[in-house]
N, C-alpha and C positions, 0 to 999 in steps of 0.2 A: 392328406397331407397337413406339414409342418412349415411356421415360417422363423422357426427357433431347433434348431439342432446342437443338441449337448455334446460336448468334446471329451470325451475319455481318454483320462493317461491308465492304462491299465485298469484297475478296480477304481479309480477315482477322477472325480468331475473337475474339471482342466478349470471349462469357457463354456463359452455359448458362443453360436455363429446363427446370426440374424440374418431376415430382411427388416431393412428401416420400411418407412412409410412410401419410401421414393422405391422401394424394391431393391434395395444396395443391398451389398452382405455388410456387415459391422460385426466383429469377432472384441466379445468383450472378458476376461480372466474373470473366472468367481472368486469369493471373499473369502476364504480359505487357503485357496492357490497361492494367493497374495502374499497370504498371512505368514504363510510356512516357506524358511528358507531355503529349506531344503529340495524344494521343489521349484524344476529349473522353467524356463522360458518355451512357448511351445518352438519357437525360432528364433535366428539370431535377427533377424530382421521383427521378431514380433519380444521385444524385453518386454517384462512385466512392471503394470503401470494401471493403475484405476481406471481412467478413461478408454474410451473403447475408441478398437482401431479403426476404419471408415476402408472400404473398400480396396482403395489402390495402395494401402498400406498391409493388407491383411490378403488378399486376390492373391499373387506374385504363391505365398506361400500355400494356401489352400486350394487352390486352381492347382497349382505344383506337383498335387497328390493323383490327379485325373488324368485317364491316358489320352494321349495327342490325335490330333491331323485325322485322318480316315479313320483311326481306332474309333476316335470317340463320335465321328460322324455315323457312324456306325452302330454306334452304342447309344448317341441319341435315336434314332430311325429306330431300334428295336425299341426301346423306353417311351417312345413318343411322348419325346423331352424336346430343345433345341439343343441342337451342340455348342453354342456360346451360353447355354442356364447353368455354372457352375452349381449355385446352389442347389440347384434340384439334383441333377448330376452325384452332388459329394450326399442327397438324402439318397437316391435310392444304391450308389456303390459303395457307401463308407464305412462297412462294418473292419473291413479289412482291409488297411490299406501300408503304405509302408510307413515304417515306423513303430511306434508305440501306442498311437492314437485310435480309435473310435469311435466315428461320426453318426449318431442314434437320431432319431427324432424327440423334440424334448417332451420326457413323458416314459418313451419303452426306457422298461430296467435293459442292464446290460445280460445279454444272453448266457447264460451258467453253460462253459467250454465241456460240461461233464453229463450233463443233459442227456448230449445223443452222439454216438459213433459219428466218424467219417463215415464218408463214403465210397467204399474202394470199389473202384470199375474194372472189368473185367477186361480180356482183350475187345472184346467187339464193340463196349463203351467206349475205351478210351479209342475206338480208331473214327468211332463217331465224334465223339467230343473234337479229336482233330482234324475229322473233315469241316465239323461244325463250324469250328473257332476263329474263322477270316469273318464269317458273315455277323456270328456270334460274339465281339470282343469281351472277354469275360462272361461270356455267358447270358451276356447279359437279358433280357426281359422272360427267361426262362422259368424265372420263380425261386432259384435256385440260390449258393450263397451272395450273400452281398460284397465283390470282390473289386479291387482298383492296384492297379500300378501306371507310373506315370509312363511314357513312350510311345512311338507312333510304332511300334514293331507290335505285333501279334504277341501274345504271353499270357499265362493263365498262373495265377499261385495257388498250387496245389500242397497237400502234405506226400509225405510217402512214410507207409507204414509196410515195415515190416518188409520193404523191398518194393511193394508195389503203388500203384499210383492211387488217391483218392480225392474228392472234395471236402472240402473243411466243412464240418457241422455249424449252426450256431452259436460266432463267436468262436471258434476254435481258431486262434495260429494256424498260419501254415508255414511250412518248413522249406519247400522246394518254387523255383518258377519254371515251369514249364514251356519252351522256348519253340516254335514251328520255325522251320527254316526260310527264307522269304521269299514268296513264290517267286518275283522278276530277277534273283543272282541266284547260279548256279553253286551250292554248296558254301550257304554261309553258313550253318549248322558244321561243315568238319573247318572252315575259316576260324569262328569263336572260339572252336573247343582247342583248335593248332593254337591260334596265340594267346587264351588264356593259359595252355599247359603251358606253350613255350615262357613266358611272366613267372609261370610257378618254379620252371626249372633253373630261371638263374638269380632268383631268390626275393623274386617281386611280392607285396599283400593281395594275393585277387583270390575274390570266391570259388569255393568248389565248384567242379563241373564235371560234369558224364554227361554221356551219349546211349541213348534210348532205340532201338528201331521198334514199328510194329508192322508188319503186314508194308516192307519195306520202307516203311514213312520213316525216319530220321528225323530224331527231336534232342532240344538238349535238357536236362536237369539241374539246375541251377541250384545250388545251396544259401538260403538267405541268411546273410548274416546280421539282417537286422531278428534273429530269432534264434535261442538258443533253448539250450536244456537247463531245468532248476535241477536242486539237490536230489527233488521228489521224480528228475527224471521229465516234469512234465514242459512243454513247449511257451519257450517268455518272448512276449515281443521288445524289441529293443528301440531307443527311440534314434531317425536318422531326418537329415532334411538332404537334399542336393545342394548345389553351389547356389543354384538360381533362388531355391523356395530362399536362402539364407540369407542372397543380395537383396532381395523382394522380387525380381525377375519375373512375369509371368513366362509359358511355357514359350511364348510364340515368340521369344525377347529371348529365347538359347541362346543363340550365335552369338556373336561378338561384332559380325558384320551388319548386326541387324539391332546393333545399340546393348549388345545385353553384355554379360562377364566378359574381361579378359585377361589372358593368366597373372597379371598386372593385380588387379581384382581377388579373383584367385588367392594369390600369395596373401594377402593384405588378409582376405579372409582367415585363413589357420594358421593366419599371425596373430588375431583379436581371437578368436572364439574356438582352439584347440586349449587344452589342459598343460600338454608339451608341445611345444608350437617350433621347436626346435628341430625334433624329426620328423617332424609332423611336412614341413618343407621341406627337408630332405626328400622326401618320398614323395611327393607331389612334385620338385624336378625329377626323381627316376621315370614316372608317370609320363610327365611330357616329352621326355627323351626317350622312353619305350614305343608309343604314340606315335610319334615320328618314325621310328623305326622300322615299325611293321606297315606305315602307311595308314593309319586310322585315324582320314583328315575328319570325320565326327565326334570329335571330343569333343563335347561342348558343355556347358555348366551343368549341366544334368546328367551328365556324365562320372562326376566327380560328389563326395557326399563324407557332410560329418557325420561320426555315431556316437552316442553315448554309452557309455559303459561301465560299471559299476560306478557313476559319481563323475568319471571323465567324457572328456571329447575330446577324440581321436580322427584323424583323416581314415574313412572309411575303406575296406578292400575294394581294389578294384573289379571293374567291371565292364560287359560290353564293348570287350577288348576286338575289335575285328580290324582287317586289311581293308580297307574300301577302297585303296588302289587296284587293286585284281581286277575292279568292276568299271571298266572307259565309260561307264554311261554316267559314275558319280565324278563328282568336281573333285579334284587331286586336294582343291586348297586347303587348308586347316584348321579348326570352326574355329581354333583360337590362334593368332599367328605368333611364332617367337621371334621377336627385336621384327616386327612389323614383315617379315617375310613368313610365306603364305604354303612352300614346298621346299622338299631336305634340296632340291636344284638348286632354289636360292639363297642357301642358308652358306655361308663362308665361316671358316673358323672365327675373326672379329665377332661374328652379329651370337655366337657365345658369353662374349665376354657385353655386350649389349643387352642379352636378355640378363642374363645376371645380372645387372646394374638396375634391370627392369623391376625385378623381381625379389631382388636384395637378397643375396646370395654371392657367396666366393666364388668368382670367373675359376680358379683355378681348380676350384672343387670342381662346379658343374662338369668344365672340361675333361676333368678326369673322368668324371663318371659317363661322359658320352662316350669315352673311349673305352670303357667297362663294360658295358652296358651292350657297346657294340660286340669286343670279343667275346662277352658268357654265351651273348645270343652265336652268336656263328659257332660256338663250343656246343651248344643246345639243341642246335637247330635238328640232328638228326634224333636227340632225346623226345624230345617235341613230337615230331613225325612216328617213332614208335608207340609212344600214348596213340596216338589216334591210330594208329593200323591195329593197336590191342582194339581197342572199342570199338571200332569198325573197318571190320579186315575187308578191305577192298585195293584191290593192286592201285600204288603207286597216285592215292587220295589225296596226300598231302605234300606233293612234287610241287605243285604248281606253286605254293602259299610259300615249301621252303624256299625253292631257288629265289621267285619274290623279294623273301624277308635277307634272305641273304645278299642278296647285289645292294640292296639298301644297306644293311649293316657293315660290308665293305665300303660303302660310298661315306657312312656316317663319319666309321671312324677316318676317313681323313678328312674328315670339315672339324676335326675336335683342334 
């Protein structure tokens, strides 16, 4: 057990996260990172400076790397660590996180990712993993790889090797996210695949997604947009942070209704943090429209991210697109309001003008995109359904989602 964690960005030491004498987290950049103008800040919320950052300043970013809610509680139970002890959870799980960072106990050396190959899973082991995952999020406590992903839903970073699912060896980046269905809600795998396919079909930038099945267990395999192949076909990590991290909000405040980021905050962040904000602002507007169209009321600040690519910062591809209004037990109210309105039924044409003013874009463009996205979605409803049928051949599995979304698209078009 160490009270200091080394923060590595790729092969380079960026800083240290430590516990002070009161047991509070502090983060400080190392001198070499500060001296090199080509080295970026770890987060928009943690600009490079000599002085250490205290807990309140750095918690939003670092705590935001960890799983949330029941996932975190189960992990804490498996590890014998309090679910609220961010530092100890990062110590246990920080080997492979979202973005380019690796967190190691100070003094430990970075594992060579080529020392040991990935652990390819045969069907019985994969089935066992799927059955264990709800009780063992991130496979915590099993003595395997140190893995973490933010979010309240069950998921696991994995490698796909020649089409087969594998667990990474020490230090190896993962290529995909394995995402089982949500047990309480029927058809979430089909729902998310359908919504992601529809978004791609109308030209939105979304993470790649596929459906796999084993012994009647269906799950999603989502391509990690924060990983890519180099010229030698080796996986490398790209840095990313979600909007909550970039704005220094801990995950417990990811919802605007709890004092978390609003769309105005998100658009302001994109305007300040991205390299080419004009295009990314329009992409974020498209995302807001599409989430309203499909009825994704859970599009909160941790479901939008910034991605570092080739020295530039841009809006990351969309992910976690799910029609939550398909489930009556879930609130239909938007996680981020549009012109102070929480549902499609409340929105009138004038509210798009107010929203445009709130986030600093042209009202005429916004209204045009509402019509364009609605019309395009109606035109691609069956295309997305065909993609789902090919991926998971079960009769009429897409029709409930298609009918729901088509109805919402028609209503939305009338509100532009």
